[in-house]
Predicted model as a PDB file, atoms N, CA, C, CB and O in Angstrom, pLDDT in the B-factor column:
MODEL        1                                                                  
ATOM      1  N   UNK A   1       1.951  -8.727   9.678  1.00 89.00           N  
ATOM      2  CA  UNK A   1       3.039  -8.033   9.031  1.00 89.00           C  
ATOM      3  C   UNK A   1       3.410  -8.715   7.716  1.00 89.00           C  
ATOM      4  CB  UNK A   1       4.246  -7.965   9.956  1.00 89.00           C  
ATOM      5  O   UNK A   1       3.710  -8.037   6.733  1.00 89.00           O  
ATOM      6  N   UNK A   2       3.392 -10.046   7.687  1.00 90.00           N  
ATOM      7  CA  UNK A   2       3.755 -10.746   6.458  1.00 90.00           C  
ATOM      8  C   UNK A   2       2.788 -10.406   5.327  1.00 90.00           C  
ATOM      9  CB  UNK A   2       3.778 -12.260   6.694  1.00 90.00           C  
ATOM     10  O   UNK A   2       3.203 -10.253   4.178  1.00 90.00           O  
ATOM     11  N   UNK A   3       1.517 -10.287   5.647  1.00 90.00           N  
ATOM     12  CA  UNK A   3       0.532  -9.925   4.616  1.00 90.00           C  
ATOM     13  C   UNK A   3       0.825  -8.534   4.084  1.00 90.00           C  
ATOM     14  CB  UNK A   3      -0.908  -9.989   5.178  1.00 90.00           C  
ATOM     15  O   UNK A   3       0.733  -8.292   2.880  1.00 90.00           O  
ATOM     16  N   UNK A   4       1.172  -7.630   4.968  1.00 91.00           N  
ATOM     17  CA  UNK A   4       1.523  -6.261   4.564  1.00 91.00           C  
ATOM     18  C   UNK A   4       2.714  -6.292   3.599  1.00 91.00           C  
ATOM     19  CB  UNK A   4       1.856  -5.382   5.813  1.00 91.00           C  
ATOM     20  O   UNK A   4       2.710  -5.615   2.571  1.00 91.00           O  
ATOM     21  N   UNK A   5       3.719  -7.077   3.942  1.00 94.00           N  
ATOM     22  CA  UNK A   5       4.930  -7.176   3.126  1.00 94.00           C  
ATOM     23  C   UNK A   5       4.621  -7.798   1.766  1.00 94.00           C  
ATOM     24  CB  UNK A   5       6.003  -8.003   3.853  1.00 94.00           C  
ATOM     25  O   UNK A   5       5.044  -7.276   0.735  1.00 94.00           O  
ATOM     26  N   UNK A   6       3.885  -8.910   1.758  1.00 93.00           N  
ATOM     27  CA  UNK A   6       3.600  -9.569   0.479  1.00 93.00           C  
ATOM     28  C   UNK A   6       2.696  -8.722  -0.404  1.00 93.00           C  
ATOM     29  CB  UNK A   6       2.956 -10.929   0.717  1.00 93.00           C  
ATOM     30  O   UNK A   6       2.865  -8.707  -1.623  1.00 93.00           O  
ATOM     31  N   UNK A   7       1.740  -8.019   0.189  1.00 91.00           N  
ATOM     32  CA  UNK A   7       0.877  -7.134  -0.621  1.00 91.00           C  
ATOM     33  C   UNK A   7       1.687  -5.976  -1.206  1.00 91.00           C  
ATOM     34  CB  UNK A   7      -0.296  -6.580   0.234  1.00 91.00           C  
ATOM     35  O   UNK A   7       1.481  -5.584  -2.355  1.00 91.00           O  
ATOM     36  N   UNK A   8       2.596  -5.441  -0.421  1.00 93.00           N  
ATOM     37  CA  UNK A   8       3.459  -4.358  -0.909  1.00 93.00           C  
ATOM     38  C   UNK A   8       4.330  -4.858  -2.056  1.00 93.00           C  
ATOM     39  CB  UNK A   8       4.344  -3.802   0.235  1.00 93.00           C  
ATOM     40  O   UNK A   8       4.454  -4.194  -3.085  1.00 93.00           O  
ATOM     41  N   UNK A   9       4.926  -6.022  -1.875  1.00 94.00           N  
ATOM     42  CA  UNK A   9       5.771  -6.591  -2.926  1.00 94.00           C  
ATOM     43  C   UNK A   9       4.966  -6.861  -4.187  1.00 94.00           C  
ATOM     44  CB  UNK A   9       6.433  -7.881  -2.442  1.00 94.00           C  
ATOM     45  O   UNK A   9       5.445  -6.606  -5.292  1.00 94.00           O  
ATOM     46  N   UNK A  10       3.755  -7.372  -4.036  1.00 93.00           N  
ATOM     47  CA  UNK A  10       2.899  -7.640  -5.197  1.00 93.00           C  
ATOM     48  C   UNK A  10       2.642  -6.343  -5.975  1.00 93.00           C  
ATOM     49  CB  UNK A  10       1.553  -8.279  -4.750  1.00 93.00           C  
ATOM     50  O   UNK A  10       2.745  -6.321  -7.201  1.00 93.00           O  
ATOM     51  N   UNK A  11       2.315  -5.291  -5.273  1.00 92.00           N  
ATOM     52  CA  UNK A  11       2.060  -4.013  -5.943  1.00 92.00           C  
ATOM     53  C   UNK A  11       3.303  -3.502  -6.657  1.00 92.00           C  
ATOM     54  CB  UNK A  11       1.575  -2.973  -4.937  1.00 92.00           C  
ATOM     55  O   UNK A  11       3.217  -2.992  -7.774  1.00 92.00           O  
ATOM     56  N   UNK A  12       4.453  -3.636  -6.016  1.00 93.00           N  
ATOM     57  CA  UNK A  12       5.693  -3.184  -6.643  1.00 93.00           C  
ATOM     58  C   UNK A  12       6.036  -4.034  -7.866  1.00 93.00           C  
ATOM     59  CB  UNK A  12       6.844  -3.226  -5.634  1.00 93.00           C  
ATOM     60  O   UNK A  12       6.536  -3.510  -8.861  1.00 93.00           O  
ATOM     61  N   UNK A  13       5.778  -5.314  -7.801  1.00 92.00           N  
ATOM     62  CA  UNK A  13       6.038  -6.186  -8.944  1.00 92.00           C  
ATOM     63  C   UNK A  13       5.046  -5.940 -10.078  1.00 92.00           C  
ATOM     64  CB  UNK A  13       5.982  -7.647  -8.514  1.00 92.00           C  
ATOM     65  O   UNK A  13       5.398  -6.056 -11.252  1.00 92.00           O  
ATOM     66  N   UNK A  14       3.811  -5.602  -9.725  1.00 89.00           N  
ATOM     67  CA  UNK A  14       2.795  -5.300 -10.742  1.00 89.00           C  
ATOM     68  C   UNK A  14       3.065  -3.981 -11.449  1.00 89.00           C  
ATOM     69  CB  UNK A  14       1.415  -5.263 -10.110  1.00 89.00           C  
ATOM     70  O   UNK A  14       2.651  -3.796 -12.594  1.00 89.00           O  
ATOM     71  N   UNK A  15       3.754  -3.062 -10.780  1.00 86.00           N  
ATOM     72  CA  UNK A  15       4.064  -1.733 -11.323  1.00 86.00           C  
ATOM     73  C   UNK A  15       5.551  -1.451 -11.124  1.00 86.00           C  
ATOM     74  CB  UNK A  15       3.192  -0.625 -10.639  1.00 86.00           C  
ATOM     75  O   UNK A  15       5.918  -0.587 -10.328  1.00 86.00           O  
ATOM     76  N   UNK A  16       6.408  -2.176 -11.846  1.00 84.00           N  
ATOM     77  CA  UNK A  16       7.850  -2.044 -11.600  1.00 84.00           C  
ATOM     78  C   UNK A  16       8.394  -0.665 -11.951  1.00 84.00           C  
ATOM     79  CB  UNK A  16       8.600  -3.086 -12.387  1.00 84.00           C  
ATOM     80  O   UNK A  16       8.006  -0.050 -12.944  1.00 84.00           O  
ATOM     81  N   UNK A  17       9.283  -0.216 -11.120  1.00 81.00           N  
ATOM     82  CA  UNK A  17       9.974   1.059 -11.372  1.00 81.00           C  
ATOM     83  C   UNK A  17      11.165   0.781 -12.276  1.00 81.00           C  
ATOM     84  CB  UNK A  17      10.433   1.746 -10.029  1.00 81.00           C  
ATOM     85  O   UNK A  17      11.749  -0.301 -12.225  1.00 81.00           O  
ATOM     86  N   UNK A  18      11.523   1.750 -13.096  1.00 86.00           N  
ATOM     87  CA  UNK A  18      12.713   1.546 -13.931  1.00 86.00           C  
ATOM     88  C   UNK A  18      13.973   1.505 -13.061  1.00 86.00           C  
ATOM     89  CB  UNK A  18      12.830   2.669 -14.997  1.00 86.00           C  
ATOM     90  O   UNK A  18      14.012   2.086 -11.976  1.00 86.00           O  
ATOM     91  N   UNK A  19      14.970   0.829 -13.541  1.00 84.00           N  
ATOM     92  CA  UNK A  19      16.232   0.852 -12.822  1.00 84.00           C  
ATOM     93  C   UNK A  19      16.695  -0.478 -12.297  1.00 84.00           C  
ATOM     94  CB  UNK A  19      16.134   1.776 -11.714  1.00 84.00           C  
ATOM     95  O   UNK A  19      17.676  -0.530 -11.554  1.00 84.00           O  
ATOM     96  N   UNK A  20      16.043  -1.536 -12.644  1.00 86.00           N  
ATOM     97  CA  UNK A  20      16.544  -2.835 -12.215  1.00 86.00           C  
ATOM     98  C   UNK A  20      15.536  -3.615 -11.404  1.00 86.00           C  
ATOM     99  CB  UNK A  20      17.792  -2.663 -11.420  1.00 86.00           C  
ATOM    100  O   UNK A  20      14.389  -3.196 -11.245  1.00 86.00           O  
ATOM    101  N   UNK A  21      15.969  -4.751 -10.894  1.00 92.00           N  
ATOM    102  CA  UNK A  21      15.068  -5.624 -10.146  1.00 92.00           C  
ATOM    103  C   UNK A  21      14.682  -5.049  -8.787  1.00 92.00           C  
ATOM    104  CB  UNK A  21      15.708  -6.976  -9.958  1.00 92.00           C  
ATOM    105  O   UNK A  21      15.382  -4.205  -8.229  1.00 92.00           O  
ATOM    106  N   UNK A  22      13.582  -5.514  -8.285  1.00 94.00           N  
ATOM    107  CA  UNK A  22      13.071  -5.104  -6.981  1.00 94.00           C  
ATOM    108  C   UNK A  22      14.033  -5.555  -5.877  1.00 94.00           C  
ATOM    109  CB  UNK A  22      11.655  -5.687  -6.742  1.00 94.00           C  
ATOM    110  O   UNK A  22      14.582  -6.655  -5.931  1.00 94.00           O  
ATOM    111  N   UNK A  23      14.227  -4.697  -4.885  1.00 95.00           N  
ATOM    112  CA  UNK A  23      15.136  -5.018  -3.782  1.00 95.00           C  
ATOM    113  C   UNK A  23      14.381  -5.052  -2.449  1.00 95.00           C  
ATOM    114  CB  UNK A  23      16.287  -3.990  -3.716  1.00 95.00           C  
ATOM    115  O   UNK A  23      13.271  -4.534  -2.328  1.00 95.00           O  
ATOM    116  N   UNK A  24      15.006  -5.666  -1.474  1.00 96.00           N  
ATOM    117  CA  UNK A  24      14.423  -5.682  -0.130  1.00 96.00           C  
ATOM    118  C   UNK A  24      14.299  -4.275   0.428  1.00 96.00           C  
ATOM    119  CB  UNK A  24      15.266  -6.545   0.812  1.00 96.00           C  
ATOM    120  O   UNK A  24      13.332  -3.967   1.124  1.00 96.00           O  
ATOM    121  N   UNK A  25      15.262  -3.423   0.131  1.00 96.00           N  
ATOM    122  CA  UNK A  25      15.204  -2.036   0.608  1.00 96.00           C  
ATOM    123  C   UNK A  25      13.972  -1.312   0.068  1.00 96.00           C  
ATOM    124  CB  UNK A  25      16.474  -1.280   0.199  1.00 96.00           C  
ATOM    125  O   UNK A  25      13.319  -0.569   0.801  1.00 96.00           O  
ATOM    126  N   UNK A  26      13.655  -1.523  -1.201  1.00 95.00           N  
ATOM    127  CA  UNK A  26      12.474  -0.885  -1.799  1.00 95.00           C  
ATOM    128  C   UNK A  26      11.186  -1.401  -1.166  1.00 95.00           C  
ATOM    129  CB  UNK A  26      12.444  -1.127  -3.315  1.00 95.00           C  
ATOM    130  O   UNK A  26      10.278  -0.626  -0.867  1.00 95.00           O  
ATOM    131  N   UNK A  27      11.115  -2.698  -0.968  1.00 96.00           N  
ATOM    132  CA  UNK A  27       9.922  -3.278  -0.349  1.00 96.00           C  
ATOM    133  C   UNK A  27       9.745  -2.735   1.064  1.00 96.00           C  
ATOM    134  CB  UNK A  27      10.015  -4.819  -0.324  1.00 96.00           C  
ATOM    135  O   UNK A  27       8.643  -2.343   1.449  1.00 96.00           O  
ATOM    136  N   UNK A  28      10.821  -2.712   1.831  1.00 97.00           N  
ATOM    137  CA  UNK A  28      10.753  -2.210   3.202  1.00 97.00           C  
ATOM    138  C   UNK A  28      10.312  -0.750   3.225  1.00 97.00           C  
ATOM    139  CB  UNK A  28      12.112  -2.362   3.898  1.00 97.00           C  
ATOM    140  O   UNK A  28       9.444  -0.375   4.012  1.00 97.00           O  
ATOM    141  N   UNK A  29      10.904   0.069   2.369  1.00 95.00           N  
ATOM    142  CA  UNK A  29      10.562   1.491   2.342  1.00 95.00           C  
ATOM    143  C   UNK A  29       9.089   1.695   2.013  1.00 95.00           C  
ATOM    144  CB  UNK A  29      11.433   2.232   1.324  1.00 95.00           C  
ATOM    145  O   UNK A  29       8.411   2.498   2.654  1.00 95.00           O  
ATOM    146  N   UNK A  30       8.602   0.979   1.031  1.00 94.00           N  
ATOM    147  CA  UNK A  30       7.197   1.139   0.647  1.00 94.00           C  
ATOM    148  C   UNK A  30       6.245   0.569   1.696  1.00 94.00           C  
ATOM    149  CB  UNK A  30       6.944   0.465  -0.694  1.00 94.00           C  
ATOM    150  O   UNK A  30       5.117   1.040   1.836  1.00 94.00           O  
ATOM    151  N   UNK A  31       6.698  -0.440   2.429  1.00 94.00           N  
ATOM    152  CA  UNK A  31       5.877  -1.022   3.493  1.00 94.00           C  
ATOM    153  C   UNK A  31       5.923  -0.183   4.764  1.00 94.00           C  
ATOM    154  CB  UNK A  31       6.337  -2.443   3.795  1.00 94.00           C  
ATOM    155  O   UNK A  31       5.153  -0.417   5.696  1.00 94.00           O  
ATOM    156  N   UNK A  32       6.825   0.792   4.800  1.00 95.00           N  
ATOM    157  CA  UNK A  32       6.927   1.666   5.968  1.00 95.00           C  
ATOM    158  C   UNK A  32       7.665   1.032   7.132  1.00 95.00           C  
ATOM    159  CB  UNK A  32       5.562   2.071   6.416  1.00 95.00           C  
ATOM    160  O   UNK A  32       7.425   1.377   8.290  1.00 95.00           O  
ATOM    161  N   UNK A  33       8.564   0.106   6.826  1.00 96.00           N  
ATOM    162  CA  UNK A  33       9.355  -0.539   7.864  1.00 96.00           C  
ATOM    163  C   UNK A  33      10.830  -0.463   7.466  1.00 96.00           C  
ATOM    164  CB  UNK A  33       8.903  -2.022   8.079  1.00 96.00           C  
ATOM    165  O   UNK A  33      11.157  -0.107   6.334  1.00 96.00           O  
ATOM    166  N   UNK A  34      11.704  -0.797   8.393  1.00 97.00           N  
ATOM    167  CA  UNK A  34      13.124  -0.803   8.069  1.00 97.00           C  
ATOM    168  C   UNK A  34      13.483  -2.137   7.412  1.00 97.00           C  
ATOM    169  CB  UNK A  34      13.985  -0.561   9.343  1.00 97.00           C  
ATOM    170  O   UNK A  34      12.758  -3.124   7.534  1.00 97.00           O  
ATOM    171  N   UNK A  35      14.610  -2.142   6.719  1.00 96.00           N  
ATOM    172  CA  UNK A  35      15.078  -3.389   6.113  1.00 96.00           C  
ATOM    173  C   UNK A  35      15.359  -4.417   7.199  1.00 96.00           C  
ATOM    174  CB  UNK A  35      16.343  -3.146   5.259  1.00 96.00           C  
ATOM    175  O   UNK A  35      15.123  -5.609   7.003  1.00 96.00           O  
ATOM    176  N   UNK A  36      15.853  -3.972   8.319  1.00 97.00           N  
ATOM    177  CA  UNK A  36      16.115  -4.886   9.448  1.00 97.00           C  
ATOM    178  C   UNK A  36      14.814  -5.546   9.920  1.00 97.00           C  
ATOM    179  CB  UNK A  36      16.785  -4.119  10.628  1.00 97.00           C  
ATOM    180  O   UNK A  36      14.798  -6.741  10.216  1.00 97.00           O  
ATOM    181  N   UNK A  37      13.725  -4.771   9.990  1.00 97.00           N  
ATOM    182  CA  UNK A  37      12.429  -5.353  10.369  1.00 97.00           C  
ATOM    183  C   UNK A  37      11.959  -6.353   9.316  1.00 97.00           C  
ATOM    184  CB  UNK A  37      11.370  -4.244  10.557  1.00 97.00           C  
ATOM    185  O   UNK A  37      11.398  -7.395   9.654  1.00 97.00           O  
ATOM    186  N   UNK A  38      12.184  -6.042   8.060  1.00 97.00           N  
ATOM    187  CA  UNK A  38      11.797  -6.953   6.985  1.00 97.00           C  
ATOM    188  C   UNK A  38      12.543  -8.276   7.103  1.00 97.00           C  
ATOM    189  CB  UNK A  38      12.065  -6.314   5.617  1.00 97.00           C  
ATOM    190  O   UNK A  38      11.977  -9.341   6.858  1.00 97.00           O  
ATOM    191  N   UNK A  39      13.817  -8.202   7.479  1.00 97.00           N  
ATOM    192  CA  UNK A  39      14.639  -9.398   7.609  1.00 97.00           C  
ATOM    193  C   UNK A  39      14.130 -10.356   8.684  1.00 97.00           C  
ATOM    194  CB  UNK A  39      16.058  -9.005   7.918  1.00 97.00           C  
ATOM    195  O   UNK A  39      14.471 -11.539   8.657  1.00 97.00           O  
ATOM    196  N   UNK A  40      13.324  -9.875   9.624  1.00 96.00           N  
ATOM    197  CA  UNK A  40      12.729 -10.762  10.631  1.00 96.00           C  
ATOM    198  C   UNK A  40      11.828 -11.786   9.937  1.00 96.00           C  
ATOM    199  CB  UNK A  40      11.920  -9.944  11.689  1.00 96.00           C  
ATOM    200  O   UNK A  40      11.702 -12.921  10.396  1.00 96.00           O  
ATOM    201  N   UNK A  41      11.209 -11.380   8.840  1.00 96.00           N  
ATOM    202  CA  UNK A  41      10.258 -12.229   8.126  1.00 96.00           C  
ATOM    203  C   UNK A  41      10.841 -12.851   6.857  1.00 96.00           C  
ATOM    204  CB  UNK A  41       9.034 -11.430   7.774  1.00 96.00           C  
ATOM    205  O   UNK A  41      10.552 -14.007   6.547  1.00 96.00           O  
ATOM    206  N   UNK A  42      11.644 -12.109   6.133  1.00 97.00           N  
ATOM    207  CA  UNK A  42      12.155 -12.557   4.835  1.00 97.00           C  
ATOM    208  C   UNK A  42      13.602 -12.129   4.651  1.00 97.00           C  
ATOM    209  CB  UNK A  42      11.293 -12.003   3.692  1.00 97.00           C  
ATOM    210  O   UNK A  42      14.009 -11.058   5.100  1.00 97.00           O  
ATOM    211  N   UNK A  43      14.383 -12.994   3.975  1.00 96.00           N  
ATOM    212  CA  UNK A  43      15.771 -12.634   3.711  1.00 96.00           C  
ATOM    213  C   UNK A  43      16.071 -12.490   2.224  1.00 96.00           C  
ATOM    214  CB  UNK A  43      16.686 -13.663   4.312  1.00 96.00           C  
ATOM    215  O   UNK A  43      17.225 -12.297   1.841  1.00 96.00           O  
ATOM    216  N   UNK A  44      15.038 -12.583   1.379  1.00 97.00           N  
ATOM    217  CA  UNK A  44      15.245 -12.371  -0.053  1.00 97.00           C  
ATOM    218  C   UNK A  44      13.923 -12.000  -0.719  1.00 97.00           C  
ATOM    219  CB  UNK A  44      15.850 -13.634  -0.715  1.00 97.00           C  
ATOM    220  O   UNK A  44      12.841 -12.307  -0.217  1.00 97.00           O  
ATOM    221  N   UNK A  45      14.044 -11.342  -1.847  1.00 96.00           N  
ATOM    222  CA  UNK A  45      12.850 -11.005  -2.631  1.00 96.00           C  
ATOM    223  C   UNK A  45      12.181 -12.299  -3.092  1.00 96.00           C  
ATOM    224  CB  UNK A  45      13.215 -10.099  -3.859  1.00 96.00           C  
ATOM    225  O   UNK A  45      10.953 -12.385  -3.120  1.00 96.00           O  
ATOM    226  N   UNK A  46      12.971 -13.292  -3.448  1.00 96.00           N  
ATOM    227  CA  UNK A  46      12.429 -14.572  -3.908  1.00 96.00           C  
ATOM    228  C   UNK A  46      11.563 -15.239  -2.842  1.00 96.00           C  
ATOM    229  CB  UNK A  46      13.563 -15.507  -4.311  1.00 96.00           C  
ATOM    230  O   UNK A  46      10.540 -15.845  -3.159  1.00 96.00           O  
ATOM    231  N   UNK A  47      11.972 -15.127  -1.582  1.00 96.00           N  
ATOM    232  CA  UNK A  47      11.195 -15.701  -0.481  1.00 96.00           C  
ATOM    233  C   UNK A  47       9.853 -14.981  -0.343  1.00 96.00           C  
ATOM    234  CB  UNK A  47      11.986 -15.618   0.845  1.00 96.00           C  
ATOM    235  O   UNK A  47       8.832 -15.609  -0.065  1.00 96.00           O  
ATOM    236  N   UNK A  48       9.859 -13.679  -0.536  1.00 96.00           N  
ATOM    237  CA  UNK A  48       8.606 -12.910  -0.473  1.00 96.00           C  
ATOM    238  C   UNK A  48       7.706 -13.319  -1.625  1.00 96.00           C  
ATOM    239  CB  UNK A  48       8.883 -11.377  -0.518  1.00 96.00           C  
ATOM    240  O   UNK A  48       6.517 -13.569  -1.425  1.00 96.00           O  
ATOM    241  N   UNK A  49       8.258 -13.391  -2.826  1.00 94.00           N  
ATOM    242  CA  UNK A  49       7.474 -13.766  -4.009  1.00 94.00           C  
ATOM    243  C   UNK A  49       6.864 -15.148  -3.820  1.00 94.00           C  
ATOM    244  CB  UNK A  49       8.352 -13.740  -5.282  1.00 94.00           C  
ATOM    245  O   UNK A  49       5.721 -15.375  -4.218  1.00 94.00           O  
ATOM    246  N   UNK A  50       7.599 -16.067  -3.223  1.00 94.00           N  
ATOM    247  CA  UNK A  50       7.085 -17.415  -2.986  1.00 94.00           C  
ATOM    248  C   UNK A  50       5.899 -17.405  -2.026  1.00 94.00           C  
ATOM    249  CB  UNK A  50       8.189 -18.310  -2.435  1.00 94.00           C  
ATOM    250  O   UNK A  50       5.059 -18.304  -2.074  1.00 94.00           O  
ATOM    251  N   UNK A  51       5.821 -16.410  -1.165  1.00 92.00           N  
ATOM    252  CA  UNK A  51       4.727 -16.314  -0.190  1.00 92.00           C  
ATOM    253  C   UNK A  51       3.547 -15.479  -0.671  1.00 92.00           C  
ATOM    254  CB  UNK A  51       5.245 -15.734   1.091  1.00 92.00           C  
ATOM    255  O   UNK A  51       2.535 -15.393   0.024  1.00 92.00           O  
ATOM    256  N   UNK A  52       3.654 -14.869  -1.833  1.00 90.00           N  
ATOM    257  CA  UNK A  52       2.544 -14.049  -2.325  1.00 90.00           C  
ATOM    258  C   UNK A  52       1.376 -14.964  -2.649  1.00 90.00           C  
ATOM    259  CB  UNK A  52       2.961 -13.214  -3.580  1.00 90.00           C  
ATOM    260  O   UNK A  52       1.503 -15.867  -3.477  1.00 90.00           O  
ATOM    261  N   UNK A  53       0.237 -14.737  -2.002  1.00 78.00           N  
ATOM    262  CA  UNK A  53      -0.927 -15.587  -2.253  1.00 78.00           C  
ATOM    263  C   UNK A  53      -1.518 -15.314  -3.637  1.00 78.00           C  
ATOM    264  CB  UNK A  53      -1.994 -15.365  -1.169  1.00 78.00           C  
ATOM    265  O   UNK A  53      -1.272 -14.272  -4.244  1.00 78.00           O  
ATOM    266  N   UNK A  54      -2.291 -16.265  -4.108  1.00 67.00           N  
ATOM    267  CA  UNK A  54      -2.920 -16.128  -5.427  1.00 67.00           C  
ATOM    268  C   UNK A  54      -3.895 -14.955  -5.454  1.00 67.00           C  
ATOM    269  CB  UNK A  54      -3.649 -17.423  -5.809  1.00 67.00           C  
ATOM    270  O   UNK A  54      -4.030 -14.281  -6.476  1.00 67.00           O  
ATOM    271  N   UNK A  55      -4.567 -14.713  -4.347  1.00 62.00           N  
ATOM    272  CA  UNK A  55      -5.531 -13.609  -4.271  1.00 62.00           C  
ATOM    273  C   UNK A  55      -4.991 -12.544  -3.332  1.00 62.00           C  
ATOM    274  CB  UNK A  55      -6.927 -14.109  -3.789  1.00 62.00           C  
ATOM    275  O   UNK A  55      -4.657 -12.844  -2.186  1.00 62.00           O  
ATOM    276  N   UNK A  56      -4.900 -11.313  -3.794  1.00 62.00           N  
ATOM    277  CA  UNK A  56      -4.376 -10.244  -2.929  1.00 62.00           C  
ATOM    278  C   UNK A  56      -5.362  -9.870  -1.833  1.00 62.00           C  
ATOM    279  CB  UNK A  56      -4.041  -9.007  -3.758  1.00 62.00           C  
ATOM    280  O   UNK A  56      -6.576  -9.913  -2.028  1.00 62.00           O  
ATOM    281  N   UNK A  57      -4.830  -9.510  -0.698  1.00 61.00           N  
ATOM    282  CA  UNK A  57      -5.691  -9.017   0.390  1.00 61.00           C  
ATOM    283  C   UNK A  57      -5.708  -7.492   0.423  1.00 61.00           C  
ATOM    284  CB  UNK A  57      -5.214  -9.569   1.752  1.00 61.00           C  
ATOM    285  O   UNK A  57      -6.557  -6.894   1.084  1.00 61.00           O  
ATOM    286  N   UNK A  58      -4.776  -6.862  -0.284  1.00 64.00           N  
ATOM    287  CA  UNK A  58      -4.668  -5.399  -0.373  1.00 64.00           C  
ATOM    288  C   UNK A  58      -4.551  -4.742   0.984  1.00 64.00           C  
ATOM    289  CB  UNK A  58      -5.861  -4.832  -1.099  1.00 64.00           C  
ATOM    290  O   UNK A  58      -5.166  -3.707   1.239  1.00 64.00           O  
ATOM    291  N   UNK A  59      -3.761  -5.344   1.851  1.00 61.00           N  
ATOM    292  CA  UNK A  59      -3.515  -4.746   3.155  1.00 61.00           C  
ATOM    293  C   UNK A  59      -2.417  -3.699   3.049  1.00 61.00           C  
ATOM    294  CB  UNK A  59      -3.137  -5.822   4.185  1.00 61.00           C  
ATOM    295  O   UNK A  59      -2.616  -2.550   3.443  1.00 61.00           O  
ATOM    296  N   UNK A  60      -1.275  -4.081   2.528  1.00 59.00           N  
ATOM    297  CA  UNK A  60      -0.153  -3.149   2.419  1.00 59.00           C  
ATOM    298  C   UNK A  60       0.157  -2.828   0.977  1.00 59.00           C  
ATOM    299  CB  UNK A  60       1.079  -3.716   3.095  1.00 59.00           C  
ATOM    300  O   UNK A  60       0.179  -3.710   0.119  1.00 59.00           O  
ATOM    301  N   UNK A  61       0.393  -1.576   0.723  1.00 61.00           N  
ATOM    302  CA  UNK A  61       0.735  -1.154  -0.629  1.00 61.00           C  
ATOM    303  C   UNK A  61       1.601   0.074  -0.543  1.00 61.00           C  
ATOM    304  CB  UNK A  61      -0.528  -0.879  -1.475  1.00 61.00           C  
ATOM    305  O   UNK A  61       1.558   0.822   0.434  1.00 61.00           O  
ATOM    306  N   UNK A  62       2.388   0.271  -1.576  1.00 64.00           N  
ATOM    307  CA  UNK A  62       3.260   1.418  -1.641  1.00 64.00           C  
ATOM    308  C   UNK A  62       2.483   2.616  -2.180  1.00 64.00           C  
ATOM    309  CB  UNK A  62       4.491   1.118  -2.516  1.00 64.00           C  
ATOM    310  O   UNK A  62       3.042   3.704  -2.317  1.00 64.00           O  
TER     311      UNK A  62                                                      
ENDMDL                                                                          
END                                                                             
């Protein structure tokens, strides 16, 4: 699940939507999980970004 989340976040960061910074709600929605499920693994966008590996696995994407 963490790989799915980090890959989704990477894609969203690589192709930012207009309207402000990336949120946990956006990452969860694009990953197909609830924000509550996301909170089991991460409690901030910064924590997700810190876990993004140098090489993408392309498991989860929006």
